TORNUVEX-978613 format. One line per field, with one value per residue: residue number from 1; residue in three letters; y, x, z of N, C-alpha, C in turn. Coordinates in nm, 2 decimals, m for minus. Atoms other than C-alpha are relative to their C-alpha. Example, Ala and Ser with C-alpha at 12.3 -4.5 7.8 and 13.67 -1.06 7.14 Angstrom:
2
i = [1,2] $
aa = [ALA,SER] $
npy = [m0.12,m0.11] $
npx = [0.09,m0.09] $
npz = [0.00,0.00] $
capy = [m0.45,m0.11] $
capx = [1.23,1.37] $
capz = [0.78,0.71] $
cpy = [0.12,0.11] $
cpx = [0.09,m0.08] $
cpz = [0.00,0.08] $
//
This chain:
295
i = [1,2,3,4,5,6,7,8,9,10,11,12,13,14,15,16,17,18,19,20,21,22,23,24,25,26,27,28,29,30,31,32,33,34,35,36,37,38,39,40,41,42,43,44,45,46,47,48,49,50,51,52,53,54,55,56,57,58,59,60,61,62,63,64,65,66,67,68,69,70,71,72,73,74,75,76,77,78,79,80,81,82,83,84,85,86,87,88,89,90,91,92,93,94,95,96,97,98,99,100,101,102,103,104,105,106,107,108,109,110,111,112,113,114,115,116,117,118,119,120,121,122,123,124,125,126,127,128,129,130,131,132,133,134,135,136,137,138,139,140,141,142,143,144,145,146,147,148,149,150,151,152,153,154,155,156,157,158,159,160,161,162,163,164,165,166,167,168,169,170,171,172,173,174,175,176,177,178,179,180,181,182,183,184,185,186,187,188,189,190,191,192,193,194,195,196,197,198,199,200,201,202,203,204,205,206,207,208,209,210,211,212,213,214,215,216,217,218,219,220,221,222,223,224,225,226,227,228,229,230,231,232,233,234,235,236,237,238,239,240,241,242,243,244,245,246,247,248,249,250,251,252,253,254,255,256,257,258,259,260,261,262,263,264,265,266,267,268,269,270,271,272,273,274,275,276,277,278,279,280,281,282,283,284,285,286,287,288,289,290,291,292,293,294,295] $
aa = [UNK,UNK,UNK,UNK,UNK,UNK,UNK,UNK,UNK,UNK,UNK,UNK,UNK,UNK,UNK,UNK,UNK,UNK,UNK,UNK,UNK,UNK,UNK,UNK,UNK,UNK,UNK,UNK,UNK,UNK,UNK,UNK,UNK,UNK,UNK,UNK,UNK,UNK,UNK,UNK,UNK,UNK,UNK,UNK,UNK,UNK,UNK,UNK,UNK,UNK,UNK,UNK,UNK,UNK,UNK,UNK,UNK,UNK,UNK,UNK,UNK,UNK,UNK,UNK,UNK,UNK,UNK,UNK,UNK,UNK,UNK,UNK,UNK,UNK,UNK,UNK,UNK,UNK,UNK,UNK,UNK,UNK,UNK,UNK,UNK,UNK,UNK,UNK,UNK,UNK,UNK,UNK,UNK,UNK,UNK,UNK,UNK,UNK,UNK,UNK,UNK,UNK,UNK,UNK,UNK,UNK,UNK,UNK,UNK,UNK,UNK,UNK,UNK,UNK,UNK,UNK,UNK,UNK,UNK,UNK,UNK,UNK,UNK,UNK,UNK,UNK,UNK,UNK,UNK,UNK,UNK,UNK,UNK,UNK,UNK,UNK,UNK,UNK,UNK,UNK,UNK,UNK,UNK,UNK,UNK,UNK,UNK,UNK,UNK,UNK,UNK,UNK,UNK,UNK,UNK,UNK,UNK,UNK,UNK,UNK,UNK,UNK,UNK,UNK,UNK,UNK,UNK,UNK,UNK,UNK,UNK,UNK,UNK,UNK,UNK,UNK,UNK,UNK,UNK,UNK,UNK,UNK,UNK,UNK,UNK,UNK,UNK,UNK,UNK,UNK,UNK,UNK,UNK,UNK,UNK,UNK,UNK,UNK,UNK,UNK,UNK,UNK,UNK,UNK,UNK,UNK,UNK,UNK,UNK,UNK,UNK,UNK,UNK,UNK,UNK,UNK,UNK,UNK,UNK,UNK,UNK,UNK,UNK,UNK,UNK,UNK,UNK,UNK,UNK,UNK,UNK,UNK,UNK,UNK,UNK,UNK,UNK,UNK,UNK,UNK,UNK,UNK,UNK,UNK,UNK,UNK,UNK,UNK,UNK,UNK,UNK,UNK,UNK,UNK,UNK,UNK,UNK,UNK,UNK,UNK,UNK,UNK,UNK,UNK,UNK,UNK,UNK,UNK,UNK,UNK,UNK,UNK,UNK,UNK,UNK,UNK,UNK,UNK,UNK,UNK,UNK,UNK,UNK,UNK,UNK,UNK,UNK,UNK,UNK,UNK,UNK,UNK,UNK,UNK,UNK] $
npy = [0.09,0.13,0.08,0.08,0.13,0.11,0.14,0.10,0.14,0.06,0.10,m0.03,0.09,m0.03,m0.07,m0.13,m0.11,0.01,m0.08,m0.14,m0.02,0.00,m0.10,m0.13,0.00,0.00,m0.13,m0.12,0.01,0.00,m0.12,m0.13,m0.04,m0.01,0.11,0.04,0.15,m0.01,0.15,0.03,0.13,0.02,0.08,m0.13,0.06,m0.11,m0.10,0.07,0.01,m0.14,m0.05,0.10,0.05,m0.08,m0.11,0.00,0.00,m0.13,m0.08,0.04,m0.05,m0.13,m0.04,m0.08,0.09,m0.03,0.01,m0.13,m0.09,0.04,m0.01,m0.15,m0.05,0.07,0.03,m0.11,m0.14,m0.08,m0.06,0.06,m0.04,0.13,m0.01,0.03,0.13,0.04,0.02,m0.01,0.08,0.14,0.09,0.05,m0.04,m0.11,m0.11,0.00,m0.08,m0.07,0.08,m0.04,0.12,m0.01,0.18,0.07,0.03,0.10,m0.04,m0.04,0.10,m0.06,m0.12,0.03,0.07,m0.12,m0.06,0.07,m0.04,m0.13,m0.03,m0.12,0.02,m0.14,m0.08,0.09,m0.04,m0.14,m0.03,0.07,m0.09,m0.11,0.04,0.01,m0.13,m0.06,0.06,0.01,m0.10,m0.01,0.13,0.06,0.13,0.05,0.15,0.05,0.15,0.04,0.14,0.10,m0.02,m0.13,m0.07,m0.12,m0.07,0.05,m0.06,m0.13,m0.01,0.01,m0.10,m0.15,m0.01,m0.02,0.11,0.11,0.10,0.15,0.10,0.17,0.12,0.07,0.11,m0.01,m0.10,m0.15,m0.06,m0.01,m0.11,m0.10,0.00,m0.06,m0.14,m0.04,0.02,m0.10,m0.13,0.01,m0.05,m0.15,m0.09,m0.15,m0.04,m0.03,0.11,m0.03,0.04,0.12,m0.02,0.13,0.10,0.06,0.13,0.01,0.15,0.10,0.11,0.01,0.14,0.06,0.01,m0.04,m0.13,m0.05,0.02,m0.09,m0.13,m0.02,m0.02,m0.15,m0.08,0.02,m0.10,m0.15,m0.07,0.00,m0.09,0.05,m0.06,0.09,0.07,0.10,0.00,0.16,0.05,0.02,m0.05,m0.16,m0.08,0.04,m0.08,m0.14,m0.03,m0.02,m0.15,0.01,m0.13,m0.06,m0.01,0.08,m0.07,0.07,0.12,0.11,0.04,0.08,0.06,0.09,0.00,m0.06,m0.13,m0.01,m0.02,m0.14,m0.12,0.00,m0.02,m0.15,m0.06,0.01,m0.08,m0.13,0.00,0.02,m0.11,m0.10,0.02,m0.02,m0.15,m0.04,0.03,m0.06,m0.12,0.01,0.05,m0.09,0.05,0.06,m0.08,m0.08,m0.01,m0.15,0.02,m0.10,0.02,0.00,m0.10] $
npx = [0.07,m0.05,0.07,m0.11,0.00,m0.09,0.06,m0.11,m0.03,m0.14,m0.01,0.06,0.08,0.14,0.07,0.02,0.01,0.13,0.11,m0.04,0.03,0.15,0.05,m0.05,0.10,0.16,0.01,m0.02,0.12,0.13,0.02,m0.05,m0.09,m0.12,m0.09,m0.13,m0.03,m0.17,m0.05,m0.12,m0.06,m0.12,0.06,0.09,0.13,0.12,m0.05,0.01,0.13,0.05,m0.05,m0.06,m0.14,m0.06,0.00,m0.07,m0.13,m0.05,0.00,m0.11,m0.11,0.00,m0.01,0.12,0.06,m0.02,m0.14,m0.09,0.02,m0.05,m0.14,m0.04,0.01,m0.07,m0.14,m0.08,0.05,0.06,0.14,0.10,0.15,0.06,0.11,m0.06,m0.01,0.13,0.06,0.15,0.07,m0.03,0.12,0.07,0.16,0.04,0.06,m0.09,m0.09,m0.04,m0.11,m0.15,m0.07,m0.15,m0.02,m0.10,m0.09,m0.08,m0.13,0.06,m0.07,m0.16,0.00,0.02,m0.13,m0.08,0.06,m0.09,m0.15,m0.02,0.08,0.08,0.15,0.06,0.05,0.11,0.13,0.02,0.01,0.12,0.10,0.00,0.06,0.15,0.07,0.06,0.13,0.11,0.10,0.01,0.10,0.10,m0.06,m0.12,m0.04,m0.14,0.00,m0.13,m0.04,0.03,m0.13,m0.01,m0.13,m0.01,0.08,0.13,0.01,0.02,0.13,0.09,m0.02,0.03,0.14,0.12,0.06,m0.06,0.09,m0.07,0.06,m0.04,0.07,0.06,m0.06,m0.09,m0.13,0.03,0.02,m0.09,m0.07,0.08,m0.06,m0.14,0.03,0.02,m0.12,m0.11,0.09,m0.01,m0.14,m0.03,0.11,m0.02,m0.04,0.12,0.02,0.10,0.11,0.06,0.13,0.06,m0.05,0.08,m0.04,m0.01,m0.02,0.07,0.05,0.13,0.05,m0.10,0.05,m0.15,m0.01,0.09,m0.06,m0.09,0.04,0.08,m0.11,m0.06,0.10,0.02,m0.10,0.01,m0.13,m0.02,0.09,0.01,0.11,0.12,0.01,m0.11,m0.02,0.00,m0.08,0.08,m0.08,0.00,m0.09,m0.14,m0.01,0.00,m0.15,m0.09,0.06,0.05,m0.04,0.14,0.10,0.13,0.10,0.00,0.05,m0.05,m0.11,0.04,0.14,0.07,m0.04,m0.15,0.01,0.08,m0.11,m0.09,0.08,0.04,m0.12,m0.04,0.09,m0.06,m0.13,0.03,0.06,m0.09,m0.06,0.09,m0.02,m0.13,m0.03,0.09,m0.06,m0.12,0.04,0.04,m0.11,m0.09,m0.13,m0.02,m0.08,0.05,m0.09,0.00,0.00,m0.01,0.04,m0.12,m0.02] $
npz = [0.03,m0.01,0.13,0.08,m0.03,0.06,0.03,0.01,m0.08,0.00,0.09,0.14,0.09,m0.06,0.09,m0.06,0.12,0.05,m0.09,0.04,0.12,0.00,m0.08,0.06,0.10,m0.05,m0.06,0.10,0.08,m0.06,m0.10,0.06,m0.09,0.05,m0.08,0.04,m0.03,m0.02,0.01,m0.06,0.02,0.11,0.10,0.11,0.04,0.05,0.13,0.13,0.02,0.02,0.14,0.06,m0.04,0.07,m0.07,m0.13,0.04,0.03,m0.11,m0.09,0.08,m0.01,m0.14,m0.06,m0.10,m0.15,m0.04,0.01,m0.09,m0.13,0.01,0.00,m0.14,m0.11,0.02,0.04,m0.07,0.10,m0.03,0.08,m0.02,0.00,0.11,0.14,0.03,0.00,0.12,0.01,0.10,m0.03,0.01,0.14,0.00,0.05,m0.09,m0.10,0.04,m0.10,m0.09,0.03,m0.04,m0.01,0.03,m0.08,0.09,m0.08,m0.08,m0.12,m0.08,m0.01,m0.09,m0.13,m0.04,m0.03,m0.11,m0.12,0.00,m0.05,m0.13,0.04,m0.02,m0.05,0.11,0.07,m0.05,0.04,0.13,0.02,m0.07,0.10,0.11,m0.04,m0.05,0.11,0.09,m0.06,0.03,0.14,0.04,m0.08,m0.05,0.05,m0.03,0.02,0.02,m0.05,0.00,m0.10,m0.10,m0.10,0.02,m0.05,0.07,m0.03,m0.12,0.02,0.06,m0.11,m0.12,0.04,0.06,m0.11,0.00,0.09,0.03,0.01,0.08,m0.02,0.06,m0.13,m0.03,m0.13,0.01,0.03,m0.15,m0.08,0.02,m0.06,m0.15,0.01,0.01,m0.15,m0.09,0.05,m0.04,m0.13,m0.05,0.00,0.01,0.00,0.14,0.09,0.09,0.08,m0.06,0.06,0.06,m0.02,0.08,0.13,0.03,0.15,0.09,m0.08,0.08,m0.06,m0.01,m0.07,m0.14,m0.07,0.01,m0.10,m0.14,m0.03,0.00,m0.14,m0.11,0.03,m0.03,m0.15,m0.08,0.02,0.02,0.16,0.06,0.14,0.07,0.00,0.13,0.05,0.15,0.04,0.08,0.15,0.11,0.03,m0.08,0.08,0.15,m0.02,m0.04,0.13,0.07,0.16,0.06,0.06,m0.13,m0.01,m0.08,m0.16,0.01,0.06,m0.10,m0.12,0.04,m0.09,m0.15,m0.04,0.01,m0.11,m0.12,0.00,m0.02,m0.12,m0.06,0.00,m0.08,m0.13,m0.01,m0.01,m0.15,m0.12,0.02,m0.06,m0.13,m0.05,m0.01,m0.09,m0.14,m0.03,m0.07,m0.16,m0.09,0.02,0.00,0.14,0.07,0.10,0.09,0.08,0.15,0.09,0.13,0.08,0.07] $
capy = [0.60,0.24,0.06,m0.13,m0.51,m0.77,m1.11,m1.39,m1.76,m1.91,m2.21,m2.16,m2.32,m2.17,m1.96,m1.64,m1.44,m1.55,m1.42,m1.10,m1.08,m1.16,m0.92,m0.62,m0.70,m0.72,m0.41,m0.21,m0.35,m0.40,m0.13,0.15,0.15,0.27,m0.04,m0.06,m0.42,m0.42,m0.74,m0.83,m1.19,m1.27,m1.50,m1.18,m1.41,m1.14,m0.91,m1.17,m1.22,m0.84,m0.80,m0.98,m1.15,m0.92,m0.61,m0.74,m0.82,m0.49,m0.31,m0.54,m0.45,m0.08,m0.09,0.01,m0.27,m0.26,m0.40,m0.09,0.11,m0.06,m0.08,0.30,0.38,0.12,0.04,0.36,0.62,0.79,1.00,0.77,0.85,0.54,0.68,0.64,0.27,0.22,0.11,0.20,0.03,m0.33,m0.61,m0.80,m0.68,m0.42,m0.26,m0.28,0.01,0.15,m0.11,0.00,m0.23,m0.19,m0.53,m0.75,m0.92,m1.23,m1.02,m0.94,m1.24,m1.09,m0.76,m0.91,m1.12,m0.76,m0.62,m0.87,m0.84,m0.48,m0.49,m0.25,m0.38,m0.04,0.13,m0.14,m0.09,0.29,0.28,0.04,0.27,0.56,0.38,0.29,0.63,0.77,0.54,0.54,0.87,0.80,0.45,0.31,m0.02,m0.14,m0.52,m0.65,m1.00,m1.13,m1.46,m1.77,m1.78,m1.50,m1.29,m0.96,m0.80,m0.98,m0.89,m0.53,m0.53,m0.70,m0.47,m0.15,m0.26,m0.20,m0.53,m0.88,m1.15,m1.53,m1.73,m2.12,m2.44,m2.65,m2.91,m3.00,m2.83,m2.51,m2.48,m2.55,m2.26,m2.04,m2.16,m2.07,m1.74,m1.69,m1.79,m1.55,m1.26,m1.32,m1.24,m0.89,m0.73,m0.39,m0.38,m0.35,m0.58,m0.55,m0.62,m0.97,m0.91,m1.28,m1.60,m1.69,m2.02,m2.12,m2.41,m2.57,m2.92,m2.91,m3.27,m3.34,m3.44,m3.37,m3.02,m2.96,m3.09,m2.85,m2.55,m2.62,m2.65,m2.32,m2.14,m2.28,m2.05,m1.69,m1.58,m1.68,m1.45,m1.66,m1.49,m1.63,m1.74,m2.05,m2.01,m2.34,m2.54,m2.47,m2.43,m2.09,m1.97,m2.12,m1.95,m1.62,m1.63,m1.64,m1.28,m1.25,m0.99,m0.92,m0.78,m0.96,m0.86,m0.93,m1.19,m1.38,m1.39,m1.50,m1.69,m1.88,m2.00,m1.86,m1.51,m1.54,m1.61,m1.34,m1.09,m1.19,m1.18,m0.83,m0.71,m0.83,m0.68,m0.34,m0.40,m0.51,m0.21,0.02,m0.14,m0.15,0.22,0.27,0.10,0.27,0.62,0.51,0.37,0.64,0.39,0.28,0.36,0.66,0.70,1.05,1.04,1.26,1.30,1.20,1.47] $
capx = [0.26,0.37,0.34,0.68,0.66,0.93,0.81,1.03,1.07,1.38,1.27,1.28,1.04,0.73,0.63,0.72,0.81,0.49,0.28,0.49,0.42,0.03,m0.01,0.17,m0.05,m0.39,m0.31,m0.23,m0.52,m0.78,m0.72,m0.55,m0.25,0.10,0.33,0.69,0.83,1.22,1.37,1.64,1.68,2.01,1.80,1.61,1.29,1.02,1.22,1.22,0.84,0.79,0.97,1.14,1.48,1.62,1.52,1.65,1.96,2.00,1.93,2.19,2.44,2.36,2.42,2.07,1.99,1.96,2.31,2.45,2.28,2.39,2.74,2.75,2.60,2.75,3.08,3.19,2.99,2.85,2.53,2.33,1.96,1.74,1.48,1.74,1.72,1.35,1.19,0.84,0.60,0.67,0.40,0.22,m0.13,m0.29,m0.46,m0.18,0.02,0.10,0.39,0.74,1.04,1.39,1.52,1.80,2.11,2.31,2.60,2.39,2.56,2.92,2.81,2.70,3.03,3.20,2.98,3.12,3.45,3.45,3.24,3.01,2.69,2.61,2.63,2.42,2.15,2.17,2.15,1.84,1.67,1.73,1.57,1.25,1.21,1.20,0.97,0.72,0.57,0.61,0.42,0.11,0.27,0.61,0.69,1.03,1.10,1.36,1.56,1.52,1.80,1.91,2.17,2.29,2.10,1.76,1.82,1.84,1.52,1.36,1.48,1.39,1.06,0.72,0.57,0.67,0.47,0.57,0.45,0.44,0.34,0.13,0.41,0.67,0.98,0.82,0.65,0.96,1.11,0.84,0.98,1.34,1.23,1.05,1.35,1.57,1.30,1.34,1.72,1.83,1.49,1.66,1.76,1.40,1.22,0.93,0.57,0.42,0.15,0.08,0.12,0.01,m0.04,0.04,0.04,m0.24,m0.36,m0.73,m0.78,m0.49,m0.60,m0.23,m0.25,m0.57,m0.42,m0.14,m0.33,m0.57,m0.25,m0.12,m0.45,m0.47,m0.17,m0.28,0.07,0.08,m0.20,m0.28,m0.47,m0.79,m0.75,m0.51,m0.36,m0.44,m0.21,m0.31,m0.14,m0.26,m0.04,0.26,0.16,0.12,0.49,0.59,0.59,0.43,0.55,0.17,m0.04,m0.33,m0.63,m0.62,m0.87,m0.70,m0.39,m0.55,m0.87,m1.11,m0.98,m0.65,m0.78,m1.03,m0.77,m0.53,m0.80,m0.91,m0.53,m0.48,m0.79,m0.65,m0.32,m0.48,m0.70,m0.41,m0.21,m0.49,m0.52,m0.15,m0.12,m0.42,m0.27,0.07,m0.10,m0.25,0.06,0.30,0.60,0.55,0.84,0.77,0.95,1.04,0.95,1.03,0.89,1.15,1.31] $
capz = [m0.48,m0.39,m0.74,m0.79,m0.78,m0.79,m0.92,m0.84,m0.69,m0.58,m0.80,m1.18,m1.44,m1.25,m1.55,m1.39,m1.72,m1.87,m1.59,m1.60,m1.96,m1.91,m1.64,m1.81,m2.11,m1.94,m1.73,m2.04,m2.26,m2.02,m1.76,m1.97,m1.73,m1.83,m1.74,m1.72,m1.73,m1.60,m1.71,m1.45,m1.57,m1.76,m2.00,m2.12,m2.15,m2.12,m2.34,m2.61,m2.54,m2.60,m2.92,m3.20,m3.15,m3.42,m3.22,m2.90,m3.05,m3.18,m2.85,m2.67,m2.96,m2.93,m2.54,m2.45,m2.20,m1.82,m1.81,m1.98,m1.75,m1.44,m1.56,m1.62,m1.28,m1.06,m1.21,m1.38,m1.17,m1.49,m1.49,m1.70,m1.74,m1.67,m1.94,m2.22,m2.17,m2.17,m2.48,m2.60,m2.84,m2.72,m2.74,m3.02,m2.89,m3.08,m2.79,m2.55,m2.65,m2.30,m2.20,m2.17,m2.13,m1.97,m2.16,m2.03,m2.18,m2.08,m1.97,m1.67,m1.49,m1.56,m1.43,m1.11,m1.09,m1.11,m0.86,m0.60,m0.72,m0.66,m0.35,m0.51,m0.35,m0.17,m0.50,m0.68,m0.43,m0.44,m0.81,m0.80,m0.53,m0.78,m1.06,m0.86,m0.68,m1.03,m1.22,m0.94,m1.04,m1.42,m1.44,m1.31,m1.25,m1.25,m1.28,m1.23,m1.36,m1.14,m1.20,m0.99,m0.70,m0.47,m0.63,m0.53,m0.79,m0.70,m0.35,m0.43,m0.62,m0.33,m0.07,m0.26,m0.43,m0.27,m0.33,m0.43,m0.59,m0.58,m0.87,m0.80,m0.95,m0.74,m0.68,m0.40,m0.55,m0.64,m0.29,m0.13,m0.32,m0.17,0.20,0.09,m0.01,0.33,0.52,0.32,0.39,0.74,0.73,0.82,0.87,0.94,0.57,0.46,0.23,m0.02,0.12,0.03,m0.23,m0.23,m0.42,m0.78,m0.86,m1.22,m1.47,m1.27,m1.42,m1.35,m1.39,m1.13,m0.77,m0.65,m0.78,m0.59,m0.28,m0.31,m0.39,m0.07,0.14,m0.01,0.05,0.41,0.51,0.55,0.52,0.14,0.06,m0.24,m0.53,m0.59,m0.96,m1.07,m1.42,m1.59,m1.78,m2.16,m2.49,m2.52,m2.26,m2.44,m2.77,m2.60,m2.49,m2.86,m2.99,m3.34,m3.59,m3.69,m3.40,m3.27,m3.04,m2.64,m2.69,m2.93,m2.72,m2.42,m2.50,m2.29,m1.93,m1.94,m2.04,m1.76,m1.50,m1.60,m1.61,m1.26,m1.13,m1.27,m1.10,m0.78,m0.85,m0.88,m0.56,m0.36,m0.47,m0.37,m0.04,0.03,m0.04,0.17,0.47,0.43,0.47,0.80,0.93,1.03,1.05,0.68,0.45,0.24,m0.10,m0.27,m0.62,m0.90,m1.24,m1.51,m1.71] $
cpy = [m0.12,m0.08,m0.09,m0.14,m0.11,m0.11,m0.09,m0.13,m0.04,m0.13,0.05,m0.11,0.02,0.09,0.16,0.10,0.01,0.07,0.15,0.07,0.02,0.12,0.13,0.01,0.03,0.14,0.11,0.00,0.01,0.11,0.14,0.02,0.01,m0.10,m0.02,m0.13,0.02,m0.15,m0.01,m0.13,0.00,m0.07,0.10,m0.07,0.11,0.09,m0.06,m0.02,0.13,0.05,m0.12,m0.02,0.11,0.14,m0.01,m0.02,0.14,0.11,m0.06,0.04,0.13,0.05,0.08,m0.11,0.05,m0.02,0.11,0.10,m0.01,0.02,0.13,0.05,m0.06,m0.01,0.11,0.12,0.10,0.02,m0.05,0.04,m0.14,0.02,m0.03,m0.14,m0.08,0.00,0.00,m0.09,m0.15,m0.06,m0.02,0.05,0.14,0.11,0.02,0.09,0.10,m0.07,0.06,m0.09,0.06,m0.14,m0.01,m0.04,m0.12,0.04,0.05,m0.08,0.05,0.12,m0.03,m0.07,0.15,0.10,m0.05,0.01,0.12,0.04,0.12,m0.02,0.11,0.08,m0.06,0.03,0.15,0.02,m0.07,0.08,0.12,m0.02,m0.01,0.12,0.09,m0.05,m0.01,0.10,0.01,m0.10,m0.02,m0.11,m0.02,m0.15,m0.03,m0.15,m0.04,m0.15,m0.09,0.01,0.12,0.05,0.13,0.10,m0.02,0.06,0.16,0.04,m0.04,0.07,0.13,m0.02,0.02,m0.14,m0.13,m0.09,m0.12,m0.10,m0.14,m0.09,m0.08,m0.15,0.01,0.10,0.13,0.06,0.02,0.14,0.11,0.01,0.06,0.14,0.06,0.01,0.13,0.15,0.04,0.04,0.15,0.09,0.15,0.05,0.03,m0.09,0.03,m0.08,m0.13,0.03,m0.11,m0.09,m0.03,m0.12,m0.03,m0.12,m0.12,m0.13,m0.04,m0.13,m0.09,0.03,0.05,0.13,0.07,0.00,0.12,0.14,0.02,0.00,0.13,0.09,m0.01,0.09,0.13,0.07,m0.01,0.09,m0.02,0.09,m0.09,m0.10,m0.09,0.01,m0.14,m0.02,m0.01,0.05,0.14,0.09,m0.01,0.09,0.14,0.03,0.00,0.14,m0.03,0.12,0.10,0.01,m0.07,0.07,m0.07,m0.16,m0.12,m0.06,m0.07,m0.04,m0.09,0.00,0.06,0.15,0.04,0.01,0.11,0.12,0.01,0.03,0.15,0.09,0.00,0.07,0.15,0.03,0.01,0.11,0.12,m0.02,0.01,0.15,0.06,0.00,0.09,0.14,0.00,m0.05,0.10,m0.07,m0.06,0.08,0.10,0.03,0.14,m0.04,0.12,m0.03,m0.01,0.12,m0.02] $
cpx = [0.09,m0.07,0.12,m0.01,0.07,m0.10,0.12,m0.05,0.15,0.00,m0.03,m0.11,m0.14,m0.09,0.00,0.01,m0.12,m0.09,0.05,m0.06,m0.16,m0.04,0.02,m0.10,m0.14,0.02,m0.01,m0.13,m0.11,m0.04,0.08,0.12,0.13,0.09,0.14,0.06,0.18,0.05,0.14,0.04,0.10,m0.06,m0.09,m0.14,m0.11,0.05,m0.02,m0.15,m0.06,0.03,0.06,0.15,0.10,0.01,0.06,0.14,0.08,0.01,0.13,0.12,0.03,0.04,m0.12,m0.09,0.00,0.14,0.09,m0.01,0.06,0.16,0.04,m0.03,0.08,0.14,0.08,m0.04,m0.05,m0.14,m0.09,m0.13,m0.07,m0.10,0.07,0.01,m0.14,m0.06,m0.16,m0.05,0.07,m0.16,m0.05,m0.14,m0.03,m0.05,0.07,0.12,0.07,0.10,0.13,0.10,0.16,0.05,0.16,0.10,0.08,0.13,m0.03,0.09,0.15,0.00,m0.02,0.13,0.11,m0.04,0.07,0.11,0.05,m0.05,m0.07,m0.17,m0.08,m0.03,m0.09,m0.14,m0.04,m0.06,m0.17,m0.12,m0.03,m0.10,m0.18,m0.06,m0.02,m0.10,m0.12,m0.11,m0.03,m0.09,m0.10,0.05,0.14,0.02,0.13,0.01,0.14,0.03,m0.02,0.14,m0.01,0.10,0.01,m0.09,m0.16,m0.03,m0.03,m0.14,m0.10,0.00,m0.04,m0.13,m0.11,m0.06,0.08,m0.11,0.09,m0.09,0.04,m0.06,m0.07,0.07,0.09,0.10,m0.03,m0.05,0.12,0.08,m0.06,0.05,0.14,m0.01,m0.05,0.09,0.09,m0.08,0.03,0.14,0.01,m0.12,0.02,0.04,m0.10,m0.02,m0.16,m0.11,m0.06,m0.13,m0.09,0.07,m0.09,0.02,m0.01,0.00,m0.10,m0.05,m0.13,m0.06,0.10,m0.05,0.10,0.01,m0.11,0.02,0.08,m0.06,m0.11,0.09,0.05,m0.12,m0.03,0.10,m0.03,0.13,0.03,m0.09,m0.04,m0.12,m0.09,m0.01,0.14,0.00,0.01,0.12,m0.04,0.08,m0.01,0.08,0.13,0.00,0.02,0.14,0.05,m0.04,m0.01,0.02,m0.14,m0.08,m0.13,m0.07,0.06,m0.06,0.04,0.14,m0.03,m0.14,m0.05,0.05,0.09,m0.01,m0.08,0.06,0.09,m0.06,m0.04,0.13,0.03,m0.07,0.04,0.11,m0.04,m0.09,0.09,0.09,m0.06,0.01,0.15,0.05,m0.09,0.05,0.13,m0.03,m0.05,0.08,0.13,0.15,0.02,0.10,m0.06,0.10,m0.02,0.01,0.00,m0.03,0.13,0.02,m0.01] $
cpz = [0.00,m0.11,m0.07,0.06,m0.07,m0.01,0.00,0.11,0.01,m0.09,m0.15,m0.05,0.05,m0.11,0.05,m0.09,m0.07,0.09,0.01,m0.14,0.01,0.07,m0.07,m0.12,0.02,0.09,m0.10,m0.10,0.07,0.10,m0.03,0.09,m0.08,0.09,m0.03,0.05,0.02,0.00,0.08,0.00,m0.11,m0.13,m0.08,m0.05,m0.02,m0.09,m0.13,m0.02,m0.05,m0.12,m0.08,0.04,m0.07,0.08,0.14,m0.02,m0.03,0.12,0.08,m0.08,0.03,0.17,0.04,0.10,0.15,0.04,m0.03,0.11,0.13,0.00,0.00,0.12,0.11,m0.01,m0.04,0.07,m0.09,0.03,m0.11,0.03,m0.01,m0.13,m0.12,m0.02,0.01,m0.15,m0.02,m0.13,m0.02,m0.03,m0.12,0.01,m0.03,0.10,0.14,m0.03,0.11,0.09,m0.05,0.05,0.03,m0.05,0.05,m0.12,0.09,0.07,0.15,0.14,0.02,0.06,0.16,0.06,0.04,0.13,0.13,0.00,0.05,0.13,0.00,0.03,0.06,m0.12,m0.09,0.08,0.01,m0.14,m0.02,0.08,m0.10,m0.11,0.05,0.07,m0.13,m0.08,0.09,m0.05,m0.16,m0.05,0.08,0.07,m0.05,0.03,m0.01,m0.01,0.06,m0.01,0.12,0.07,0.06,m0.05,0.05,m0.05,0.04,0.14,0.03,m0.03,0.12,0.14,m0.03,m0.06,0.11,0.01,m0.06,m0.02,m0.03,m0.07,0.04,m0.08,0.14,0.01,0.10,m0.01,0.00,0.15,0.09,m0.04,0.07,0.15,m0.01,0.00,0.13,0.08,m0.03,0.04,0.11,0.05,0.01,m0.01,m0.01,m0.15,m0.07,m0.08,m0.06,0.07,m0.08,m0.06,m0.02,m0.12,m0.12,m0.03,m0.16,m0.04,0.08,m0.09,0.06,0.03,0.12,0.14,0.08,0.00,0.08,0.12,0.04,0.00,0.12,0.09,m0.01,0.06,0.16,0.11,m0.04,m0.05,m0.16,m0.08,m0.14,m0.08,m0.04,m0.12,m0.02,m0.14,m0.02,m0.11,m0.14,m0.09,m0.03,0.06,m0.05,m0.11,0.04,0.05,m0.12,m0.06,m0.16,m0.06,m0.02,0.15,m0.01,0.12,0.15,0.02,m0.06,0.06,0.11,0.00,0.12,0.16,0.03,m0.01,0.14,0.13,0.00,0.01,0.16,0.09,m0.02,0.08,0.14,0.03,0.04,0.13,0.11,m0.01,0.07,0.16,0.06,0.02,0.11,0.13,0.01,0.03,0.14,0.09,m0.02,m0.02,m0.14,m0.07,m0.10,m0.11,m0.06,m0.12,m0.06,m0.14,m0.08,m0.10,m0.13] $
//
């Protein structure tokens, strides 16, 4: 099954991690999906959104992050098991208990430096492929939170994942980030690349005529495959990004218009996953991933 989704825009500040959080929690709470979030951003933003700071520091101290897994597999050649670095019982939503997390650490930038220094790009991509080939059969949906920019690690995710989603704001710089990404995708097509699932428009100011014009322009290009719902700029989404030690309901965390938009996006994600898998079955040349259940 093709169900791994890299989420990225070359431009930062578009609310990418918040969207990953909201999609994961909605897919779990509203659709009963087992969701794996892979935090590949050195800032560990989505990791911090899914647990307390103390718990995250403890995992980083104990060597239980994606950095530690990749160092073992890529730089040391150790037989580390990806499942040992996946954390359960994350999220502060009481009815979203089926979210799992591979947390991140700021040391990720140093790891990427060592990969380049040791010319270990091939080993890195092979390790990324091994992770994704394993988790496809274990989880219903896998969301990979990639940092802005185009690092060697992000390129590996984009070339090995099944799909990619591009969050954007309705402004000039963020839209330019989409174009940079599109040009990068066109380079070295023989190396493979995730299929475009679509553009998600975030932080829309519903009172702004300029925002409306950018959204109309984005929708006018069929290559963008824009999702139908635009997530409004509201304080509720900023509050949702702050982990609370006390559990809350899904409706309390995502109320009103923001909840409606996120639920709509989640339905579309599932529909596009289903359509993408159906199309792959009908296309003999489509890549087929061999998956094995985790031991």
